[in-house]
C-alpha positions as CSV (number, residue, x, y, z in Angstrom):
1,M,-4.4,32.8,6.9
2,S,-3.8,30.2,4.2
3,E,-3.4,26.6,5.1
4,L,0.1,25.2,4.8
5,P,0.5,22.3,2.4
6,E,1.5,19.1,4.1
7,T,5.0,17.7,3.8
8,S,6.0,16.2,0.5
9,R,7.0,13.0,2.3
10,R,4.5,10.6,3.7
11,P,4.7,10.7,7.5
12,V,6.0,7.3,8.7
13,G,6.9,6.8,12.3
14,S,9.4,4.0,11.7
15,R,11.5,6.3,9.6
16,N,13.0,7.7,12.8
17,T,13.8,4.4,14.4
18,G,17.4,3.1,14.8
19,W,16.8,-0.2,13.0
20,A,15.4,1.6,9.9
21,A,18.4,4.0,9.8
22,A,20.8,1.1,10.2
23,I,19.3,-0.8,7.3
24,A,19.0,2.3,5.1
25,G,22.7,3.0,5.8
26,W,23.6,-0.6,5.0
27,L,21.8,-0.4,1.6
28,A,23.4,3.0,0.8
29,R,26.9,1.8,1.6
30,R,26.4,-1.2,-0.8
31,G,25.3,1.1,-3.6
32,V,21.7,-0.1,-3.8
33,R,19.8,2.6,-5.7
34,P,16.5,4.0,-4.4
35,N,14.9,3.3,-7.8
36,T,15.9,-0.3,-7.5
37,I,14.3,-0.5,-4.1
38,S,11.1,1.1,-5.5
39,L,11.0,-1.5,-8.2
40,M,11.4,-4.3,-5.7
41,S,8.1,-3.1,-4.1
42,V,6.4,-4.2,-7.3
43,V,8.0,-7.6,-7.0
44,F,6.8,-8.1,-3.5
45,G,3.4,-6.7,-4.4
46,A,3.1,-9.3,-7.2
47,L,4.3,-12.0,-4.8
48,A,1.6,-11.0,-2.3
49,G,-1.1,-10.9,-5.1
50,G,0.1,-14.3,-6.4
51,C,-0.1,-15.8,-2.9
52,L,-3.6,-14.5,-2.4
53,V,-4.8,-15.9,-5.7
54,L,-3.2,-19.3,-4.8
55,A,-4.9,-19.2,-1.4
56,G,-8.3,-19.0,-3.1
57,R,-7.5,-22.1,-5.1
58,Q,-6.4,-24.3,-2.3
59,D,-8.6,-26.9,-0.6
60,A,-5.9,-28.1,1.9
61,A,-6.0,-26.0,5.0
62,L,-2.2,-26.0,5.6
63,T,-1.5,-24.9,2.0
64,R,-4.1,-22.2,2.2
65,I,-2.6,-21.0,5.5
66,G,0.9,-21.0,3.9
67,C,-0.3,-18.9,1.0
68,L,-2.0,-16.3,3.4
69,L,1.1,-16.2,5.5
70,G,3.3,-15.6,2.4
71,A,0.9,-12.8,1.3
72,A,1.1,-11.1,4.7
73,A,4.9,-11.3,4.7
74,S,5.2,-10.0,1.1
75,I,2.9,-7.1,1.9
76,Q,5.2,-6.1,4.8
77,L,8.2,-6.4,2.6
78,R,6.5,-4.2,0.1
79,L,6.0,-1.5,2.8
80,L,9.7,-1.9,3.8
81,C,10.7,-1.1,0.2
82,N,8.5,2.0,0.4
83,L,10.3,3.0,3.6
84,F,13.8,2.4,2.5
85,D,13.7,3.9,-1.1
86,G,12.9,7.3,0.4
87,M,15.4,7.0,3.2
88,V,18.2,6.0,0.9
89,A,17.3,8.8,-1.5
90,V,16.9,11.6,1.0
91,E,18.9,10.8,4.1
92,H,21.8,9.4,2.0
93,G,21.7,11.8,-0.9
94,M,21.1,9.3,-3.6
95,K,18.1,11.0,-5.3
96,S,17.9,10.7,-9.1
97,K,16.1,13.0,-11.6
98,S,13.6,10.3,-12.3
99,G,13.1,9.5,-8.6
100,E,9.5,10.9,-8.4
101,I,8.4,8.5,-11.2
102,F,9.9,5.5,-9.4
103,N,8.5,6.7,-6.2
104,E,4.9,6.8,-7.5
105,L,4.4,4.4,-10.4
106,P,5.7,1.1,-8.8
107,D,3.4,1.8,-5.8
108,R,0.3,1.9,-8.1
109,F,1.2,-1.5,-9.6
110,A,1.9,-3.0,-6.1
111,D,-1.5,-1.8,-4.9
112,L,-3.2,-3.3,-8.0
113,F,-1.5,-6.7,-7.6
114,I,-2.4,-7.0,-3.9
115,L,-6.0,-5.7,-4.0
116,L,-6.9,-7.6,-7.2
117,G,-5.3,-10.8,-5.7
118,A,-7.4,-10.3,-2.6
119,G,-10.5,-10.5,-4.7
120,F,-9.7,-14.2,-5.6
121,V,-9.4,-15.4,-2.0
122,D,-13.0,-16.0,-1.1
123,D,-15.4,-18.1,-3.1
124,L,-18.1,-15.5,-3.5
125,A,-19.8,-14.4,-6.7
126,W,-18.9,-10.8,-6.2
127,S,-15.5,-11.0,-4.4
128,V,-13.5,-10.4,-7.7
129,Q,-15.6,-7.2,-8.3
130,L,-14.7,-6.1,-4.8
131,G,-11.1,-6.5,-5.6
132,W,-11.4,-4.4,-8.8
133,C,-13.3,-1.7,-7.0
134,A,-10.8,-1.5,-4.2
135,A,-7.9,-1.4,-6.6
136,T,-9.5,1.3,-8.7
137,L,-10.2,3.5,-5.7
138,A,-6.7,3.0,-4.3
139,V,-5.3,4.4,-7.6
140,L,-7.8,7.2,-7.5
141,T,-6.8,8.2,-3.9
142,A,-3.2,8.5,-5.1
143,Y,-4.3,10.4,-8.2
144,V,-6.1,13.0,-6.0
145,R,-3.0,13.5,-3.9
146,A,-0.8,13.9,-7.0
147,L,-3.4,16.3,-8.5
148,G,-3.3,18.4,-5.4
149,A,0.5,18.5,-5.5
150,S,0.6,19.5,-9.2
151,A,-2.0,22.2,-8.6
152,G,0.3,23.7,-5.9
153,A,-1.6,22.6,-2.8
154,G,1.2,20.3,-1.6
155,Q,1.0,16.6,-0.8
156,H,-1.9,15.6,1.4
157,F,-1.6,12.1,2.8
158,L,-5.0,12.1,4.7
159,G,-6.7,8.9,5.5
160,P,-8.5,7.0,6.8
161,M,-7.4,4.7,4.0
162,A,-4.0,5.9,2.8
163,K,-1.5,3.3,1.5
164,Q,-0.3,2.2,4.9
165,H,-3.8,1.8,6.1
166,R,-4.8,-0.3,3.1
167,M,-1.8,-2.6,3.6
168,A,-2.4,-2.8,7.3
169,A,-6.0,-3.9,6.5
170,M,-4.8,-6.5,4.0
171,T,-2.2,-7.9,6.4
172,I,-4.8,-8.1,9.2
173,C,-7.2,-9.9,6.8
174,C,-4.5,-12.4,5.9
175,L,-3.9,-13.1,9.6
176,L,-7.6,-13.4,10.4
177,G,-8.0,-15.5,7.4
178,I,-5.4,-17.9,8.8
179,V,-7.4,-18.1,12.0
180,S,-10.6,-18.7,10.1
181,V,-9.0,-21.5,8.1
182,A,-7.4,-23.1,11.1
183,S,-10.7,-23.0,13.0
184,A,-12.6,-24.4,10.0
185,W,-14.9,-21.3,10.1
186,N,-14.1,-20.4,6.4
187,L,-15.5,-16.9,6.8
188,P,-15.1,-14.4,3.9
189,I,-12.6,-12.3,5.8
190,M,-10.9,-10.9,2.7
191,S,-14.1,-9.8,1.1
192,W,-15.1,-8.0,4.3
193,G,-11.7,-6.3,4.3
194,L,-12.1,-5.2,0.7
195,G,-15.5,-3.8,1.5
196,L,-13.9,-1.8,4.4
197,I,-11.1,-0.6,2.1
198,I,-13.6,0.6,-0.5
199,I,-15.6,2.6,2.1
200,G,-12.4,4.0,3.5
201,N,-11.1,4.9,0.1
202,L,-14.2,6.8,-0.7
203,I,-13.9,8.8,2.5
204,T,-10.2,9.4,1.8
205,I,-10.9,10.7,-1.7
206,A,-13.5,13.1,-0.3
207,R,-11.3,14.3,2.5
208,R,-8.3,14.9,0.3
209,T,-10.4,16.7,-2.3
210,V,-11.9,19.0,0.3
211,R,-8.5,19.7,1.9
212,I,-6.9,20.4,-1.5
213,V,-9.7,22.8,-2.6
214,R,-9.6,24.7,0.7
215,T,-5.8,25.0,0.5
216,L,-5.9,26.4,-3.0
217,E,-8.8,28.8,-2.3
218,S,-7.2,30.1,0.8
219,A,-3.8,30.7,-0.8
């Protein structure tokens, strides 16, 4: 029997919560378009990346902590945009013909801003290169998923380092970075996190590729 392609929507548990439905309904009633929400994810991604770059340039502990806190908040707001654009589009019937473009392209820019910004947090000779590597592989994981969909294998959102996992890792690194700064440890938390994301992305790319090929061959 052939394997069934995964759903075309990313499985997100919070989509079924009351608070998410209430906010999505509020946005829809006020005529906020899904494409606008998608574009806002780039804005928050850029804010997060900017906060991360600034964090790496600060000597004062309180300022550095504020930048890391701003980055963590912006990353979560980016994820909320990713949640609500789909809910407004699907649950409230506000899809547009160009919706798929707005659903994918802004996400890639948001990933780039955040992961590249993370490379500037730690004062290490190779931290910027880690950021570039993590950002490149993040785009490649999305490309493999989109390639599978275009080939007829459906959307495969396998991890262990899908978008929500990358952003969870970045948020945790920001919070641990705050603890590190407050404790005067000054550990390269963000570089460690980027290394983890790189390894996770490589595994994710391999798993998605294998699943897509098996799905196509068994059809």
